N, C-alpha and C positions, 0 to 999 in steps of 0.2 A: 778701666776695663782690664781684664786679665787675659793673657795670651796663652797660658798653659793649660787651658781647660778643653774638654772634649766637645760637647755639643751645645748649640745655642739654647739659652734658657735653662741650662742645667749647671750653671757655673758656681752657684752658691748652695752648698748643702747646709740648709738652715735648720736649727733645732727649735722646735716649738717652745716658746717661753711665754709666760703671762705678759701681755702687752702693758707697757707703761707709756703714758702720754706726756711726759716731760722731756724737753730737749730734743724733740723729734721733728724731722722734715717729712711731710706726708703727701703722698699723691692723692688728690681729691677725687671723689666719686664723679665720674663723667660718663655720659651715654656712649657706648661702644668703645670709648678710649680706655675705660677702666676694666678691660678684659685681660685675660692671662698674658698675651705677648707684651703689652705695654706695662703691665704690673711687674713682670720679670725684668724688663729693661730698666724700669725706674729703680728697682733694687740694685741692679748692676751699677747704675750711676750714682748711687748713694742714698736713695730714699730709705727711711727707717721703717715706715709703715705705708702700706698701699691699700686703698679702698677699691672695692668693686664698683661698677656702675650700679645705680639704683635698680633693684629688682623688686617688682611688686609681689606682695605676699602670696596672692592667689597663684601667680606664675610658679613660684617654688612649690607650693602645696599641690599643684597639678603636675609635678615632675617626678620622674623616677631617678633614683640614685644609681649610677652605673660605674663600676670600677673598670676603667678602660685600660685593658692590659696592653693593647697595642701602643698607646701613647704614654702610659704610665701616669695617667691622670684620674681624677674623680670627676665625673660628668653628671650634671642634672639635666635630664632630657624631658622636654614637654611631652606629656602623654597624648595630647591631641594631635600635634602635627610633627612630632619627633625633632623639633628644632632644639638647638643647644641653648640652654638657659644660663648655665653657669659651669665653668670648668676651672679646676685648680690642680696644682701638683705639689709634691713635697718641697720643691725648691723655694716656695714662698711661705712655708709654715713658720710661725713665729712672728709674722709681719702682716697678716692678712685680716682685713676687716670687711665684712659683708654689709653693705647698706641696703636696707629694705624700705619700700614704700608701703605704708599701712595706715589704716584708720581705725583699727580694732585691736585691742590688747590680747584677746584670746587667739586671734589669727597670728599675731606677731609672736606670741609664745610658742605656738605650734611650729612655726617656721624655725624659730631659734633652736628648739629641741631637735628638729629634723636635720639641721646643718651643723650643729655644734661641733661634731667630731672632725669637721673638715675646715674650720675657720678658727681664728684667734680672737675675734671680737665681732660684735654686731652693732650696727648703727641705724638709727631711725632718721629718715629724711623728714625734717620739719621746716625746710626752707625753700623747697622748689616752688617757683612762682608760675610754672607752666599750667595752662588751663586744664590739661588732663589730670594733673595731681589735685588741683583745687576742686574740680568737679567731683572727684572721688573722695573728697574729704581728707586728702593726704597732703604731704609737703607743707607749704606755707599756710594751708587752711587750718592746720593744727595750732598755729601760733595764737589764735584767739579762742582756743578751746582748752583751757588749763586742766579741766577735769579729765579730758580724754588723754592729754599728755601724761598726767599722773597715772592713769589706768594702764596705758601702753608700757611706760617705763617700769612701773612697779611689777607688772606681770612678766615682763622680760627678765628683770632682775631675779625674780623668784623661779624662773624656769630653767636658767642655765648658770654655769659656773664661770663662763668666759666674760670679759668686760663688756658692759653695755654703755653705749654713748648715743648722743643725738647731735644733729647739726641744724642750726637755726639761722634766720636772718634777723637783723635788728629792727626795732620800730623807729619811727621818726622821733618819738619821745624816748630819750635814753633811759629815763627813770623806769619806764615801763619795761624796757629790755632787761634792766637790772633785776626788777621784780620777777620777771619770767625765769631768768637763770637761777635766781635764789630758790624759786619753787622747784625747778628741775633738780637742783643740788640735793634737795631733801629725799629724792628717790634713791640716792646712792650711786648714781652713774659714775663712770670712771673719768669722763671728760665731756666737755661740750664744745662743739665746733661753732664758731660765730663768724658769719659772713657780715661784713660791715656795710651792707646795703639793705634797703628795705625790699619787700617783695615786689614793689612797683618800680623799683629802679633797675637800670640795665647796666651792662659793662662800661658804657661811656660815662656813667654818673660816678661821682667821686666816692671812693670807699671811706667810710667813717671810722678812721683809726681811733679817734678820740673815744667813740662809743665803746669800742673793744677795750680800750684802756680802763674806762670806768667800770666795765663789767668785771675785768680782771681784779681790780682793786676791791670790789664788793663781795667777792666769793672766794672760797678755798678750793673748789673743784678746778682741775686743770682746764684752761681755756685754749682752744686751738684757733689761732687767727687765720681767717680766710678772706679772700677778695682782694689781695694785694697785687695781682697781676695787672699789667697795663693792657688796654684794648689795642694798643699799637704794638704789634709783635716785635718790632725792632727797638722798642724802648729799652734803655738801660735798666729799667725796673725789672724786666723779664730776664734777669741774669741771676747767677748765684748770689752775687754781692747785693743786687737790688732786692731780692727776696729776703736775704738776711737783714737788710736795713729795715724793711717793713716789719719783720718779726721783732726786731729790737724796739722799734717805735711803739708797737702794739703792747709790749710788756707781757705778751702771752706765754704760756708754757711751751707751746709748740706752734708750728706754722703749717698750713695746708696750701698746696699749690695746684691750681687748675689750668687756666689757659696757657700760662708760660710753659707748663710741662706738656700740655697737649701739642703745642707747636714745636717744642724741642726739649725732650725729656732729659737731656744732659744738663739742664738747669740745676739738677740735684748735685752735680759734680763741683767740688771745691776747686774752681779754676777761674782765671781771668776772662776766658772766652768760652763761648758755647762750642760744642763739637759741630763740625760742618754737617748741615742737615742731610746731605746725601749719604754720609756715613751712618748717621742715625737711622735713616730709612732702611738702609741695607741690613743693619743690625736688627731692626724691628722685623723685617721680612724673614730673616733667617729663623727667628723664633716662631713667627707665624707659620712658616713652612713646616718646621719641626713638629709643631702641635696641630697641624692640619686645620688651621683656623678658617672659618667661613669667609668666603670672598667679600661679601658686603661689609663685614666688620673691618677687614683688612683694608679695603679700598677707602672706607671712610677715614680711618686713622691716618693713612698715607696722605689723603687729601688735606687734612688739617696741617700736616707737616710741610707739604709743598706750598701751601698758601698761594700767592700770586703767580708762582712758577707754573701753576696749572694752565694758565692762559698766555703766559709770556714766553714760554719755551716750547720747543718741539717735543721734548720729552714729556712735558706736562700735558700737551694736547693729545699725544698718543696714550698717555695714562688715562685721560678722561674717556677715551674710546674703549678702554679695556672692559670686557664683559664677563671674564672668567679669571680665576686665579692664574691659569696658564698665560692668558693675555697680559695680565699685570706683571708677572715675573719676567716675561719676554721684554717688556719695556725697560726693566732695570737689569737686563742681561744676566738673570739668574734662573732662567727657565730650566737649565740642566739640573740645577740643585733641586728645584721643585719636583721635576720628573723622577729624579733619583729617590727622593724621600717618598713620593707616592709609590714607587716600586717597593721600597722597604716595608711600606704599610700594606702591601698587597693590592694596591689600587691602581697600578700601572695599566695602561690601555683602557682605563675607564675615563671617558671624556669629562672635563672639569665640572660641567653643570649637572652631572648625574650624582646626586648626593644620596640616592637610595641605598647604596652599598654601605653607608655609614650608619644606618639606623636599623633598629631591631624589627625584623619582618613580623614578629608576633604582635607588635603594637600598631602596625601601620593601619589596620582596618578596625581597630578596637572601637572607634566612635564614628560611625557613618554619618554623613551629612544629613541623610534622611533615613530614619528607621524603617526597615521593611522594604526599601527600594533596592533592587539588584543593580548595582553600578559597577562597571568595569573600571578599575582604578590602577593607574601607573604613576610613577613619579616622573613627570615631564614638565619641568618649569619652563616658562616662556622667557627667553633671553632676547630682548629687543634688538641688540646689535647683530644678531645672527640673521636678521631678515631685512628686506628692502623697506622702502617708504610705506606710509600708512595705507596708501592705495595700491600696494603691490599685490599681484595675484599669487605671490609666493607665501603670503601670510597664511597660517594654519586655518583660520576661519574662511578665508577666500577659497582655499583648496577644498575645504569641506562643503562649502556652498556650491561650488562648481560641480562637485561630485553628485550632490542631490539633484541638481538641475539636469545633469546628463542622464541620471537614472529616472528622471521625471517623478521624483518623490517629494514629499513635503520638506520644506526648508528646515534646517536644524533649529531647535528651540533651546535657548540658554536660560538657566536659572542661577543667579549669583547668590552666594551666602557670605555674610560678613561676620567676622569675629574680631572685635576691637577695630584695629586699623589694617587688617589683612583679609584677603578674599579668596574664596574657592568657587568653582562653578561646576554644574552638571549640565551637559548638553545631551539632548535626546535626538536620536535619528531612527525613524521607523520603529519606535517602541523600545529601542535599546538605549541605555544610558551610559555615559562616559564622563570621567572626571580625573583631573590630575591631583595627586596627593600634595602637591606644592601649594603653599599659601602665597598668594601674590600681593603686590603692593597696591593694586587698584583693580577695578571691575574689568577693564579692558584686557589686562594681562591675564586675569583669571579665565576669561572666555577663550582667549587664545591658547592657554595651557590645556583647557578641556578639549579644544579642537585638535590639539596635537595627539591626545590619547585616542580620540575618535578616528583620526586619520590612520594612526598606527594599527588600531584594531580592525578597521575596515579595509586595510590593504591599499589605502590611497597613497600613491607614490609621490609624496611631498619631497622636497629637497633633503629633509632629515630622515626619510623613511628607513633606508638601509642602515644608516648609522644608528638610529634608535633601536632597531631590532637587534643589532649586534650588542649595543650597550646593555639591553635588558638581559641578554643571555650571560654576558660577562658579570654583570652586577649580581646576578643570582648566585654565581659561584663564589664571588668575593664575599657576598653577604653571609653565606653559610660559614665561611672561615671566621668572619668577625663575630658573629653571634656565638659560635663555639668558643672563641677566645674569651669573650666577655662572660660566658657562662662558667668557664673554668676559673676566671678571676673571682667571680662572686662566691663560688664554692670554696675557694682557698681563703 
């Protein structure tokens, strides 16, 4: 790490160059982990190439590209719920590969053209064994569909000038794996990532290094060896020396690191020992704060780094209780830095869970849950830690129910809507309809979020009532500034 640089995550001014996949140490694509803060920290510690988390093709196609002037980033924002899909910055140019989940060559090509200007390579996930990917015909489901593999990779290659790669898992029959990679090689891809386990194997199962070696010997395309991390985070395998040894044994052109980097990204540093994990966590948080990263992603990444410390230390237990970015930063004694950065971004005095100030007001109601229904909508996510137990009268739904009983009117009626694994709800009270713009992780939270909006609009003095009213007024002012800044950036 360098001490003479100005701001977190802006320490390397990297020039875009055409990616080469020989002699490289690579951060593997990992859910939530492969986001901007960890990618930048991996580069600081010596990674040569960094992969994004897998992003489904439809998700990107349903996004708007926004040049975020405040953060100095390019953001892809979901048109439906205004969530952040993908964020990048100039500091990772020349090293960035976007991994997509797809089952269709035409969609893959559309995505590639859409993002080509912001990335340095594009990779197709052909190895994910999760049921979500398999049911969608993506990930490891592609391994037994050679015609579809050829279609996707051929159309990707024809659509963009940046390198195209894919990542697979091996078959139990090594000869079959060799045959697959030979076929992939005919498409002209720049490299193939090979995980040495089958789609049915898990991290505790042995990684088949010999299978990787046989594939390397049979083809000319660069092979990226993957799967070398140990499932025991304290294993000597999960060190710089351990990863280099796996790389050497595989005879591959490059090596890709997943779990070892997820647990301590300083594994990319050429040193005998890993950096103390608390130091790494503080470095990660500094970048996450600088780039105003969503709390849920930040908490997940820190959880992976803390490991058993979550339950074995007081700090870990306090961390688990955190429900907002402010809470989390307080645990690590960096709340002042977080508040200062929020002030720089014009978001000071806006409570942590109010994310509406960060999204474009013009897009918020573009796709109503129910066409033609007049619904009062506000961005009021339900944060469980801010309320009492499940039977508490302070819960938003309890307050709303008590209100209707006191008024002797019909009880609130809730209708939940699901999109993939997220939920929103509309609650009706005396012919009026209310909904939160926040997509929640389950039906219960969606109902509570809708009840918050109803309480606010009906003037029901819940514990959060005064605070929420103040938040809405402040966020409207901040929102105007952000939208104006982004509009200016787009024009320039």
